[in-house]
PQR file with spaces between the fields and no chain letter, atoms N, CA, C, O and H, PARSE charges and radii, in Angstrom:
ATOM       1  N    UNK     1    -282.538    0.322  -39.471 -0.4000 1.5000
ATOM       2  CA   UNK     1    -281.569    0.059  -38.725 -0.0000 2.0000
ATOM       3  C    UNK     1    -281.498    1.131  -37.346  0.5500 1.7000
ATOM       4  O    UNK     1    -281.843    2.311  -37.404 -0.5500 1.4000
ATOM       5  N    UNK     2    -281.035    0.525  -36.247 -0.4000 1.5000
ATOM       6  CA   UNK     2    -281.226    1.450  -35.642 -0.0000 2.0000
ATOM       7  C    UNK     2    -279.822    1.865  -35.229  0.5500 1.7000
ATOM       8  O    UNK     2    -278.809    1.411  -35.760 -0.5500 1.4000
ATOM       9  H    UNK     2    -280.755   -0.434  -36.199  0.4000 1.0000
ATOM      10  N    UNK     3    -279.833    2.771  -34.234 -0.4000 1.5000
ATOM      11  CA   UNK     3    -277.951    3.488  -33.753 -0.0000 2.0000
ATOM      12  C    UNK     3    -277.617    2.407  -33.320  0.5500 1.7000
ATOM      13  O    UNK     3    -276.399    2.582  -33.339 -0.5500 1.4000
ATOM      14  H    UNK     3    -280.656    3.140  -33.803  0.4000 1.0000
ATOM      15  N    UNK     4    -277.764    1.307  -32.898 -0.4000 1.5000
ATOM      16  CA   UNK     4    -277.179    0.560  -32.022 -0.0000 2.0000
ATOM      17  C    UNK     4    -276.068   -0.479  -33.382  0.5500 1.7000
ATOM      18  O    UNK     4    -274.858   -0.590  -33.581 -0.5500 1.4000
ATOM      19  H    UNK     4    -278.753    1.165  -32.882  0.4000 1.0000
ATOM      20  N    UNK     5    -277.234   -1.007  -33.986 -0.4000 1.5000
ATOM      21  CA   UNK     5    -276.515   -1.686  -34.961 -0.0000 2.0000
ATOM      22  C    UNK     5    -276.190   -1.069  -35.973  0.5500 1.7000
ATOM      23  O    UNK     5    -275.862   -1.736  -36.955 -0.5500 1.4000
ATOM      24  H    UNK     5    -278.217   -0.917  -33.825  0.4000 1.0000
ATOM      25  N    UNK     6    -276.183   -0.101  -36.026 -0.4000 1.5000
ATOM      26  CA   UNK     6    -275.073    1.113  -36.683 -0.0000 2.0000
ATOM      27  C    UNK     6    -273.514    0.928  -36.011  0.5500 1.7000
ATOM      28  O    UNK     6    -272.497    0.722  -36.673 -0.5500 1.4000
ATOM      29  H    UNK     6    -276.450    0.441  -35.229  0.4000 1.0000
ATOM      30  N    UNK     7    -273.575    1.032  -34.810 -0.4000 1.5000
ATOM      31  CA   UNK     7    -272.531    1.306  -34.077 -0.0000 2.0000
ATOM      32  C    UNK     7    -272.180   -0.044  -34.039  0.5500 1.7000
ATOM      33  O    UNK     7    -270.959    0.000  -33.884 -0.5500 1.4000
ATOM      34  H    UNK     7    -274.402    1.199  -34.273  0.4000 1.0000
ATOM      35  N    UNK     8    -272.562   -1.398  -34.094 -0.4000 1.5000
ATOM      36  CA   UNK     8    -272.118   -2.205  -34.477 -0.0000 2.0000
ATOM      37  C    UNK     8    -271.140   -3.147  -35.899  0.5500 1.7000
ATOM      38  O    UNK     8    -270.286   -4.012  -36.095 -0.5500 1.4000
ATOM      39  H    UNK     8    -273.553   -1.434  -34.220  0.4000 1.0000
ATOM      40  N    UNK     9    -272.075   -2.161  -36.589 -0.4000 1.5000
ATOM      41  CA   UNK     9    -271.345   -2.128  -37.937 -0.0000 2.0000
ATOM      42  C    UNK     9    -269.950   -1.587  -37.938  0.5500 1.7000
ATOM      43  O    UNK     9    -269.032   -1.903  -38.695 -0.5500 1.4000
ATOM      44  H    UNK     9    -272.768   -1.458  -36.430  0.4000 1.0000
ATOM      45  N    UNK    10    -269.949   -0.599  -36.827 -0.4000 1.5000
ATOM      46  CA   UNK    10    -268.803    0.483  -37.207 -0.0000 2.0000
ATOM      47  C    UNK    10    -267.669   -0.228  -36.789  0.5500 1.7000
ATOM      48  O    UNK    10    -266.611   -0.370  -37.400 -0.5500 1.4000
ATOM      49  H    UNK    10    -270.695   -0.342  -36.213  0.4000 1.0000
ATOM      50  N    UNK    11    -268.103   -0.812  -35.306 -0.4000 1.5000
ATOM      51  CA   UNK    11    -267.094   -1.701  -34.693 -0.0000 2.0000
ATOM      52  C    UNK    11    -266.578   -2.865  -35.356  0.5500 1.7000
ATOM      53  O    UNK    11    -265.654   -3.535  -34.894 -0.5500 1.4000
ATOM      54  H    UNK    11    -268.963   -0.697  -34.809  0.4000 1.0000
ATOM      55  N    UNK    12    -267.235   -3.137  -36.556 -0.4000 1.5000
ATOM      56  CA   UNK    12    -266.903   -4.602  -37.190 -0.0000 2.0000
ATOM      57  C    UNK    12    -265.758   -3.851  -38.484  0.5500 1.7000
ATOM      58  O    UNK    12    -265.090   -4.756  -38.985 -0.5500 1.4000
ATOM      59  H    UNK    12    -267.985   -2.593  -36.931  0.4000 1.0000
ATOM      60  N    UNK    13    -265.459   -2.627  -39.017 -0.4000 1.5000
ATOM      61  CA   UNK    13    -264.872   -2.404  -39.594 -0.0000 2.0000
ATOM      62  C    UNK    13    -263.258   -2.727  -39.205  0.5500 1.7000
ATOM      63  O    UNK    13    -262.792   -2.975  -38.093 -0.5500 1.4000
ATOM      64  H    UNK    13    -266.001   -1.892  -38.610  0.4000 1.0000
ATOM      65  N    UNK    14    -262.649   -2.647  -40.357 -0.4000 1.5000
ATOM      66  CA   UNK    14    -261.270   -2.628  -39.878 -0.0000 2.0000
ATOM      67  C    UNK    14    -260.815   -1.480  -39.236  0.5500 1.7000
ATOM      68  O    UNK    14    -261.416   -0.406  -39.262 -0.5500 1.4000
ATOM      69  H    UNK    14    -263.028   -2.445  -41.261  0.4000 1.0000
ATOM      70  N    UNK    15    -259.476   -1.744  -38.504 -0.4000 1.5000
ATOM      71  CA   UNK    15    -259.149   -0.486  -37.599 -0.0000 2.0000
ATOM      72  C    UNK    15    -259.433    0.917  -38.049  0.5500 1.7000
ATOM      73  O    UNK    15    -260.125    1.821  -37.580 -0.5500 1.4000
ATOM      74  H    UNK    15    -258.988   -2.617  -38.484  0.4000 1.0000
ATOM      75  N    UNK    16    -258.433    0.766  -39.444 -0.4000 1.5000
ATOM      76  CA   UNK    16    -258.220    1.776  -40.789 -0.0000 2.0000
ATOM      77  C    UNK    16    -259.434    2.546  -40.695  0.5500 1.7000
ATOM      78  O    UNK    16    -259.488    3.696  -40.260 -0.5500 1.4000
ATOM      79  H    UNK    16    -257.871    0.031  -39.824  0.4000 1.0000
ATOM      80  N    UNK    17    -260.287    1.952  -41.065 -0.4000 1.5000
ATOM      81  CA   UNK    17    -261.555    2.436  -41.766 -0.0000 2.0000
ATOM      82  C    UNK    17    -262.193    3.112  -40.762  0.5500 1.7000
ATOM      83  O    UNK    17    -262.954    4.037  -41.045 -0.5500 1.4000
ATOM      84  H    UNK    17    -260.243    1.017  -41.418  0.4000 1.0000
ATOM      85  N    UNK    18    -261.902    2.639  -39.130 -0.4000 1.5000
ATOM      86  CA   UNK    18    -262.864    3.121  -37.972 -0.0000 2.0000
ATOM      87  C    UNK    18    -262.123    4.556  -38.166  0.5500 1.7000
ATOM      88  O    UNK    18    -262.759    5.524  -38.582 -0.5500 1.4000
ATOM      89  H    UNK    18    -261.283    1.888  -38.900  0.4000 1.0000
ATOM      90  N    UNK    19    -260.702    4.638  -37.832 -0.4000 1.5000
ATOM      91  CA   UNK    19    -259.971    5.716  -37.832 -0.0000 2.0000
ATOM      92  C    UNK    19    -260.369    7.122  -38.673  0.5500 1.7000
ATOM      93  O    UNK    19    -260.588    8.269  -38.284 -0.5500 1.4000
ATOM      94  H    UNK    19    -260.186    3.851  -37.494  0.4000 1.0000
ATOM      95  N    UNK    20    -260.361    6.514  -39.975 -0.4000 1.5000
ATOM      96  CA   UNK    20    -260.866    7.498  -41.192 -0.0000 2.0000
ATOM      97  C    UNK    20    -261.950    8.099  -40.824  0.5500 1.7000
ATOM      98  O    UNK    20    -261.915    9.314  -40.628 -0.5500 1.4000
ATOM      99  H    UNK    20    -260.183    5.582  -40.291  0.4000 1.0000
ATOM     100  N    UNK    21    -263.055    7.419  -40.668 -0.4000 1.5000
ATOM     101  CA   UNK    21    -264.565    7.664  -40.421 -0.0000 2.0000
ATOM     102  C    UNK    21    -264.255    8.562  -39.152  0.5500 1.7000
ATOM     103  O    UNK    21    -264.798    9.663  -39.248 -0.5500 1.4000
ATOM     104  H    UNK    21    -263.084    6.432  -40.827  0.4000 1.0000
ATOM     105  N    UNK    22    -263.812    8.454  -38.447 -0.4000 1.5000
ATOM     106  CA   UNK    22    -263.433    8.962  -37.080 -0.0000 2.0000
ATOM     107  C    UNK    22    -262.833   10.482  -37.189  0.5500 1.7000
ATOM     108  O    UNK    22    -263.192   11.462  -36.536 -0.5500 1.4000
ATOM     109  H    UNK    22    -263.371    7.560  -38.370  0.4000 1.0000
ATOM     110  N    UNK    23    -261.750   10.399  -38.264 -0.4000 1.5000
ATOM     111  CA   UNK    23    -260.962   11.532  -38.430 -0.0000 2.0000
ATOM     112  C    UNK    23    -262.177   12.904  -39.455  0.5500 1.7000
ATOM     113  O    UNK    23    -262.462   14.101  -39.431 -0.5500 1.4000
ATOM     114  H    UNK    23    -261.458    9.602  -38.794  0.4000 1.0000
ATOM     115  N    UNK    24    -262.467   11.769  -40.143 -0.4000 1.5000
ATOM     116  CA   UNK    24    -263.685   12.799  -41.430 -0.0000 2.0000
ATOM     117  C    UNK    24    -264.543   13.418  -39.877  0.5500 1.7000
ATOM     118  O    UNK    24    -264.450   14.562  -39.431 -0.5500 1.4000
ATOM     119  H    UNK    24    -262.235   10.796  -40.162  0.4000 1.0000
ATOM     120  N    UNK    25    -265.125   12.596  -39.454 -0.4000 1.5000
ATOM     121  CA   UNK    25    -266.429   13.326  -38.294 -0.0000 2.0000
ATOM     122  C    UNK    25    -265.853   14.777  -37.176  0.5500 1.7000
ATOM     123  O    UNK    25    -266.359   15.740  -36.599 -0.5500 1.4000
ATOM     124  H    UNK    25    -265.201   11.667  -39.816  0.4000 1.0000
ATOM     125  N    UNK    26    -264.666   14.225  -37.340 -0.4000 1.5000
ATOM     126  CA   UNK    26    -263.927   15.268  -36.015 -0.0000 2.0000
ATOM     127  C    UNK    26    -263.790   16.161  -36.966  0.5500 1.7000
ATOM     128  O    UNK    26    -264.268   17.173  -36.454 -0.5500 1.4000
ATOM     129  H    UNK    26    -264.255   13.443  -37.808  0.4000 1.0000
ATOM     130  N    UNK    27    -263.425   16.446  -38.073 -0.4000 1.5000
ATOM     131  CA   UNK    27    -263.188   17.460  -39.124 -0.0000 2.0000
ATOM     132  C    UNK    27    -264.492   18.246  -39.489  0.5500 1.7000
ATOM     133  O    UNK    27    -264.518   19.454  -39.728 -0.5500 1.4000
ATOM     134  H    UNK    27    -263.037   15.624  -38.489  0.4000 1.0000
ATOM     135  N    UNK    28    -265.421   17.522  -39.499 -0.4000 1.5000
ATOM     136  CA   UNK    28    -266.887   17.873  -39.842 -0.0000 2.0000
ATOM     137  C    UNK    28    -267.004   18.490  -38.670  0.5500 1.7000
ATOM     138  O    UNK    28    -267.322   19.667  -38.840 -0.5500 1.4000
ATOM     139  H    UNK    28    -265.400   16.541  -39.305  0.4000 1.0000
ATOM     140  N    UNK    29    -266.852   18.127  -37.296 -0.4000 1.5000
ATOM     141  CA   UNK    29    -267.429   18.927  -36.133 -0.0000 2.0000
ATOM     142  C    UNK    29    -266.614   19.874  -35.587  0.5500 1.7000
ATOM     143  O    UNK    29    -267.080   20.594  -34.704 -0.5500 1.4000
ATOM     144  H    UNK    29    -266.593   17.171  -37.158  0.4000 1.0000
ATOM     145  N    UNK    30    -265.082   20.060  -36.071 -0.4000 1.5000
ATOM     146  CA   UNK    30    -264.343   20.987  -35.678 -0.0000 2.0000
ATOM     147  C    UNK    30    -264.736   22.223  -36.926  0.5500 1.7000
ATOM     148  O    UNK    30    -264.650   23.407  -36.599 -0.5500 1.4000
ATOM     149  H    UNK    30    -264.703   19.475  -36.788  0.4000 1.0000
ATOM     150  N    UNK    31    -265.084   21.922  -38.080 -0.4000 1.5000
ATOM     151  CA   UNK    31    -265.667   23.004  -39.086 -0.0000 2.0000
ATOM     152  C    UNK    31    -266.907   23.723  -38.546  0.5500 1.7000
ATOM     153  O    UNK    31    -267.221   24.827  -38.990 -0.5500 1.4000
ATOM     154  H    UNK    31    -265.154   20.960  -38.346  0.4000 1.0000
ATOM     155  N    UNK    32    -267.766   22.973  -37.384 -0.4000 1.5000
ATOM     156  CA   UNK    32    -269.207   23.334  -36.980 -0.0000 2.0000
ATOM     157  C    UNK    32    -268.887   24.262  -36.133  0.5500 1.7000
ATOM     158  O    UNK    32    -269.718   25.100  -35.781 -0.5500 1.4000
ATOM     159  H    UNK    32    -267.511   22.076  -37.023  0.4000 1.0000
ATOM     160  N    UNK    33    -267.123   24.250  -35.494 -0.4000 1.5000
ATOM     161  CA   UNK    33    -266.926   24.974  -34.609 -0.0000 2.0000
ATOM     162  C    UNK    33    -266.314   26.575  -34.664  0.5500 1.7000
ATOM     163  O    UNK    33    -265.588   27.251  -33.935 -0.5500 1.4000
ATOM     164  H    UNK    33    -266.448   23.570  -35.780  0.4000 1.0000
ATOM     165  N    UNK    34    -266.901   26.742  -35.716 -0.4000 1.5000
ATOM     166  CA   UNK    34    -266.360   28.359  -36.182 -0.0000 2.0000
ATOM     167  C    UNK    34    -267.159   29.232  -35.587  0.5500 1.7000
ATOM     168  O    UNK    34    -266.908   30.436  -35.539 -0.5500 1.4000
ATOM     169  H    UNK    34    -267.491   26.193  -36.308  0.4000 1.0000
ATOM     170  N    UNK    35    -268.429   28.559  -34.968 -0.4000 1.5000
ATOM     171  CA   UNK    35    -269.437   29.790  -34.340 -0.0000 2.0000
ATOM     172  C    UNK    35    -269.245   29.614  -32.909  0.5500 1.7000
ATOM     173  O    UNK    35    -268.451   28.825  -32.397 -0.5500 1.4000
ATOM     174  H    UNK    35    -268.633   27.581  -35.007  0.4000 1.0000
ATOM     175  N    UNK    36    -270.102   30.479  -32.246 -0.4000 1.5000
ATOM     176  CA   UNK    36    -269.706   30.531  -31.205 -0.0000 2.0000
ATOM     177  C    UNK    36    -270.298   29.747  -30.120  0.5500 1.7000
ATOM     178  O    UNK    36    -270.340   30.232  -28.989 -0.5500 1.4000
ATOM     179  H    UNK    36    -270.747   31.120  -32.661  0.4000 1.0000
ATOM     180  N    UNK    37    -270.825   28.409  -30.395 -0.4000 1.5000
ATOM     181  CA   UNK    37    -271.426   27.566  -29.667 -0.0000 2.0000
ATOM     182  C    UNK    37    -270.334   26.375  -29.473  0.5500 1.7000
ATOM     183  O    UNK    37    -270.386   25.377  -30.191 -0.5500 1.4000
ATOM     184  H    UNK    37    -270.790   28.014  -31.314  0.4000 1.0000
ATOM     185  N    UNK    38    -269.220   26.549  -28.343 -0.4000 1.5000
ATOM     186  CA   UNK    38    -268.295   25.438  -28.316 -0.0000 2.0000
ATOM     187  C    UNK    38    -269.036   24.492  -27.447  0.5500 1.7000
ATOM     188  O    UNK    38    -269.999   24.708  -26.711 -0.5500 1.4000
ATOM     189  H    UNK    38    -269.177   27.360  -27.759  0.4000 1.0000
ATOM     190  N    UNK    39    -268.325   23.303  -27.708 -0.4000 1.5000
ATOM     191  CA   UNK    39    -268.983   21.911  -27.081 -0.0000 2.0000
ATOM     192  C    UNK    39    -268.108   21.221  -26.070  0.5500 1.7000
ATOM     193  O    UNK    39    -267.115   20.535  -26.317 -0.5500 1.4000
ATOM     194  H    UNK    39    -267.543   23.128  -28.305  0.4000 1.0000
ATOM     195  N    UNK    40    -268.662   21.526  -24.813 -0.4000 1.5000
ATOM     196  CA   UNK    40    -268.129   21.033  -23.638 -0.0000 2.0000
ATOM     197  C    UNK    40    -267.093   19.632  -23.868  0.5500 1.7000
ATOM     198  O    UNK    40    -266.137   19.491  -23.106 -0.5500 1.4000
ATOM     199  H    UNK    40    -269.468   22.083  -24.613  0.4000 1.0000
ATOM     200  N    UNK    41    -267.335   18.709  -24.873 -0.4000 1.5000
ATOM     201  CA   UNK    41    -267.143   17.368  -25.156 -0.0000 2.0000
ATOM     202  C    UNK    41    -265.304   17.594  -25.534  0.5500 1.7000
ATOM     203  O    UNK    41    -264.504   16.872  -24.937 -0.5500 1.4000
ATOM     204  H    UNK    41    -268.112   18.823  -25.492  0.4000 1.0000
ATOM     205  N    UNK    42    -264.873   18.488  -26.403 -0.4000 1.5000
ATOM     206  CA   UNK    42    -263.794   18.816  -27.583 -0.0000 2.0000
ATOM     207  C    UNK    42    -262.588   18.877  -26.295  0.5500 1.7000
ATOM     208  O    UNK    42    -262.526   19.543  -25.262 -0.5500 1.4000
ATOM     209  H    UNK    42    -265.522   19.074  -26.888  0.4000 1.0000
ATOM     210  N    UNK    43    -261.641   17.791  -26.942 -0.4000 1.5000
ATOM     211  CA   UNK    43    -260.881   17.953  -26.020 -0.0000 2.0000
ATOM     212  C    UNK    43    -260.522   16.919  -25.125  0.5500 1.7000
ATOM     213  O    UNK    43    -259.365   16.814  -24.718 -0.5500 1.4000
ATOM     214  H    UNK    43    -261.691   17.250  -27.782  0.4000 1.0000
ATOM     215  N    UNK    44    -261.725   15.893  -24.678 -0.4000 1.5000
ATOM     216  CA   UNK    44    -261.578   15.429  -23.801 -0.0000 2.0000
ATOM     217  C    UNK    44    -261.852   13.667  -24.395  0.5500 1.7000
ATOM     218  O    UNK    44    -262.530   13.212  -25.316 -0.5500 1.4000
ATOM     219  H    UNK    44    -262.665   15.978  -25.009  0.4000 1.0000
ATOM     220  N    UNK    45    -261.013   13.066  -23.421 -0.4000 1.5000
ATOM     221  CA   UNK    45    -260.901   12.050  -24.446 -0.0000 2.0000
ATOM     222  C    UNK    45    -262.330   11.109  -23.983  0.5500 1.7000
ATOM     223  O    UNK    45    -262.975   11.226  -22.941 -0.5500 1.4000
ATOM     224  H    UNK    45    -260.462   13.436  -22.672  0.4000 1.0000
ATOM     225  N    UNK    46    -262.594   10.049  -25.256 -0.4000 1.5000
ATOM     226  CA   UNK    46    -263.953    9.575  -24.821 -0.0000 2.0000
ATOM     227  C    UNK    46    -263.806    7.872  -25.241  0.5500 1.7000
ATOM     228  O    UNK    46    -262.965    7.623  -26.105 -0.5500 1.4000
ATOM     229  H    UNK    46    -262.070    9.953  -26.102  0.4000 1.0000
ATOM     230  N    UNK    47    -264.319    7.111  -24.862 -0.4000 1.5000
ATOM     231  CA   UNK    47    -264.403    6.086  -24.988 -0.0000 2.0000
ATOM     232  C    UNK    47    -264.816    5.849  -26.523  0.5500 1.7000
ATOM     233  O    UNK    47    -265.102    6.894  -27.107 -0.5500 1.4000
ATOM     234  H    UNK    47    -265.002    7.314  -24.160  0.4000 1.0000
ATOM     235  N    UNK    48    -264.888    4.854  -27.169 -0.4000 1.5000
ATOM     236  CA   UNK    48    -265.478    4.099  -28.535 -0.0000 2.0000
ATOM     237  C    UNK    48    -267.331    4.312  -28.301  0.5500 1.7000
ATOM     238  O    UNK    48    -268.099    4.909  -29.055 -0.5500 1.4000
ATOM     239  H    UNK    48    -264.655    4.005  -26.694  0.4000 1.0000
ATOM     240  N    UNK    49    -267.597    3.727  -27.238 -0.4000 1.5000
ATOM     241  CA   UNK    49    -268.805    3.989  -27.340 -0.0000 2.0000
ATOM     242  C    UNK    49    -269.295    5.257  -26.973  0.5500 1.7000
ATOM     243  O    UNK    49    -270.408    5.489  -27.446 -0.5500 1.4000
ATOM     244  H    UNK    49    -266.974    3.241  -26.625  0.4000 1.0000
ATOM     245  N    UNK    50    -268.697    6.361  -26.113 -0.4000 1.5000
ATOM     246  CA   UNK    50    -269.028    7.311  -26.075 -0.0000 2.0000
ATOM     247  C    UNK    50    -268.840    8.508  -26.997  0.5500 1.7000
ATOM     248  O    UNK    50    -269.510    9.538  -27.068 -0.5500 1.4000
ATOM     249  H    UNK    50    -267.793    6.173  -25.729  0.4000 1.0000
ATOM     250  N    UNK    51    -267.874    8.163  -27.618 -0.4000 1.5000
ATOM     251  CA   UNK    51    -267.849    8.751  -28.928 -0.0000 2.0000
ATOM     252  C    UNK    51    -268.555    8.620  -30.224  0.5500 1.7000
ATOM     253  O    UNK    51    -268.841    9.512  -31.022 -0.5500 1.4000
ATOM     254  H    UNK    51    -267.329    7.327  -27.560  0.4000 1.0000
ATOM     255  N    UNK    52    -268.779    7.384  -30.290 -0.4000 1.5000
ATOM     256  CA   UNK    52    -270.168    6.797  -31.021 -0.0000 2.0000
ATOM     257  C    UNK    52    -271.903    7.470  -31.018  0.5500 1.7000
ATOM     258  O    UNK    52    -272.671    7.825  -31.911 -0.5500 1.4000
ATOM     259  H    UNK    52    -268.547    6.659  -29.641  0.4000 1.0000
ATOM     260  N    UNK    53    -271.994    7.394  -29.256 -0.4000 1.5000
ATOM     261  CA   UNK    53    -273.059    8.056  -28.630 -0.0000 2.0000
ATOM     262  C    UNK    53    -272.941    9.522  -29.329  0.5500 1.7000
ATOM     263  O    UNK    53    -273.957    9.816  -29.957 -0.5500 1.4000
ATOM     264  H    UNK    53    -271.370    7.106  -28.530  0.4000 1.0000
ATOM     265  N    UNK    54    -271.950   10.461  -29.347 -0.4000 1.5000
ATOM     266  CA   UNK    54    -271.660   11.427  -29.104 -0.0000 2.0000
ATOM     267  C    UNK    54    -271.586   11.934  -31.007  0.5500 1.7000
ATOM     268  O    UNK    54    -272.053   13.018  -31.354 -0.5500 1.4000
ATOM     269  H    UNK    54    -271.124   10.221  -28.837  0.4000 1.0000
ATOM     270  N    UNK    55    -271.178   11.317  -31.659 -0.4000 1.5000
ATOM     271  CA   UNK    55    -271.482   11.514  -33.143 -0.0000 2.0000
ATOM     272  C    UNK    55    -272.784   10.960  -33.833  0.5500 1.7000
ATOM     273  O    UNK    55    -273.269   11.553  -34.796 -0.5500 1.4000
ATOM     274  H    UNK    55    -270.798   10.435  -31.377  0.4000 1.0000
ATOM     275  N    UNK    56    -273.243   10.006  -33.408 -0.4000 1.5000
ATOM     276  CA   UNK    56    -274.949    9.908  -34.106 -0.0000 2.0000
ATOM     277  C    UNK    56    -275.732   11.277  -33.152  0.5500 1.7000
ATOM     278  O    UNK    56    -276.497   11.983  -33.809 -0.5500 1.4000
ATOM     279  H    UNK    56    -272.849    9.524  -32.625  0.4000 1.0000
ATOM     280  N    UNK    57    -275.571   11.574  -31.894 -0.4000 1.5000
ATOM     281  CA   UNK    57    -276.769   12.109  -31.570 -0.0000 2.0000
ATOM     282  C    UNK    57    -276.457   13.975  -31.955  0.5500 1.7000
ATOM     283  O    UNK    57    -277.313   14.818  -31.686 -0.5500 1.4000
ATOM     284  H    UNK    57    -274.949   11.001  -31.361  0.4000 1.0000
ATOM     285  N    UNK    58    -275.111   14.333  -32.600 -0.4000 1.5000
ATOM     286  CA   UNK    58    -274.940   15.441  -33.296 -0.0000 2.0000
ATOM     287  C    UNK    58    -274.826   15.107  -34.531  0.5500 1.7000
ATOM     288  O    UNK    58    -274.420   16.013  -35.259 -0.5500 1.4000
ATOM     289  H    UNK    58    -274.416   13.648  -32.818  0.4000 1.0000
ATOM     290  N    UNK    59    -275.080   13.951  -35.101 -0.4000 1.5000
ATOM     291  CA   UNK    59    -274.731   13.901  -36.526 -0.0000 2.0000
ATOM     292  C    UNK    59    -276.091   13.484  -37.271  0.5500 1.7000
ATOM     293  O    UNK    59    -275.851   12.605  -38.100 -0.5500 1.4000
ATOM     294  H    UNK    59    -275.410   13.215  -34.509  0.4000 1.0000
ATOM     295  N    UNK    60    -277.179   13.776  -37.237 -0.4000 1.5000
ATOM     296  CA   UNK    60    -278.172   12.874  -37.570 -0.0000 2.0000
ATOM     297  C    UNK    60    -277.752   12.554  -38.913  0.5500 1.7000
ATOM     298  O    UNK    60    -277.219   11.461  -39.112 -0.5500 1.4000
ATOM     299  H    UNK    60    -277.373   14.489  -36.564  0.4000 1.0000
ATOM     300  N    UNK    61    -277.920   13.351  -39.838 -0.4000 1.5000
ATOM     301  CA   UNK    61    -277.736   13.178  -41.062 -0.0000 2.0000
ATOM     302  C    UNK    61    -276.683   12.051  -41.382  0.5500 1.7000
ATOM     303  O    UNK    61    -276.915   11.657  -42.525 -0.5500 1.4000
ATOM     304  H    UNK    61    -278.353   14.238  -39.677  0.4000 1.0000
ATOM     305  N    UNK    62    -275.560   11.338  -40.800 -0.4000 1.5000
ATOM     306  CA   UNK    62    -275.022   10.609  -40.978 -0.0000 2.0000
ATOM     307  C    UNK    62    -275.499    9.269  -40.652  0.5500 1.7000
ATOM     308  O    UNK    62    -275.322    8.274  -41.354 -0.5500 1.4000
ATOM     309  H    UNK    62    -275.372   11.658  -39.871  0.4000 1.0000
ATOM     310  N    UNK    63    -276.278    9.325  -39.247 -0.4000 1.5000
ATOM     311  CA   UNK    63    -277.307    7.924  -39.009 -0.0000 2.0000
ATOM     312  C    UNK    63    -278.263    7.824  -40.111  0.5500 1.7000
ATOM     313  O    UNK    63    -278.594    6.763  -40.639 -0.5500 1.4000
ATOM     314  H    UNK    63    -276.422   10.133  -38.676  0.4000 1.0000
ATOM     315  N    UNK    64    -278.641    8.860  -40.395 -0.4000 1.5000
ATOM     316  CA   UNK    64    -279.410    8.186  -41.631 -0.0000 2.0000
ATOM     317  C    UNK    64    -278.771    7.646  -43.314  0.5500 1.7000
ATOM     318  O    UNK    64    -278.910    6.890  -44.275 -0.5500 1.4000
ATOM     319  H    UNK    64    -278.372    9.722  -39.966  0.4000 1.0000
ATOM     320  N    UNK    65    -278.133    8.560  -42.789 -0.4000 1.5000
ATOM     321  CA   UNK    65    -277.061    8.101  -44.562 -0.0000 2.0000
ATOM     322  C    UNK    65    -276.636    6.820  -44.274  0.5500 1.7000
ATOM     323  O    UNK    65    -276.753    6.037  -45.217 -0.5500 1.4000
ATOM     324  H    UNK    65    -278.020    9.174  -42.008  0.4000 1.0000
ATOM     325  N    UNK    66    -276.004    6.205  -42.869 -0.4000 1.5000
ATOM     326  CA   UNK    66    -275.637    4.865  -42.637 -0.0000 2.0000
ATOM     327  C    UNK    66    -276.751    3.845  -42.420  0.5500 1.7000
ATOM     328  O    UNK    66    -276.297    2.704  -42.514 -0.5500 1.4000
ATOM     329  H    UNK    66    -275.908    6.841  -42.103  0.4000 1.0000
ATOM     330  N    UNK    67    -278.001    3.875  -42.172 -0.4000 1.5000
ATOM     331  CA   UNK    67    -279.123    3.413  -42.200 -0.0000 2.0000
ATOM     332  C    UNK    67    -279.482    2.923  -43.461  0.5500 1.7000
ATOM     333  O    UNK    67    -280.009    1.826  -43.643 -0.5500 1.4000
ATOM     334  H    UNK    67    -278.369    4.801  -42.095  0.4000 1.0000
ATOM     335  N    UNK    68    -279.207    3.709  -44.307 -0.4000 1.5000
ATOM     336  CA   UNK    68    -279.785    3.485  -45.748 -0.0000 2.0000
ATOM     337  C    UNK    68    -279.026    2.067  -46.041  0.5500 1.7000
ATOM     338  O    UNK    68    -279.193    1.487  -47.114 -0.5500 1.4000
ATOM     339  H    UNK    68    -278.779    4.601  -44.160  0.4000 1.0000
């Protein structure tokens, strides 16, 4: 399954489930921020597509899990 297919599946989720997914991923990413490598996109407003691209680019394990 490609990343594009996964993004389409996420878009088909109910809005509440999409919010829960992105909250979980945001918390995961913020937890990783305890190191000195800050992310330039933190605090920026991203479109849904930009956020999906970012999430899957930086969380390969999530992409692999969703692909299964």
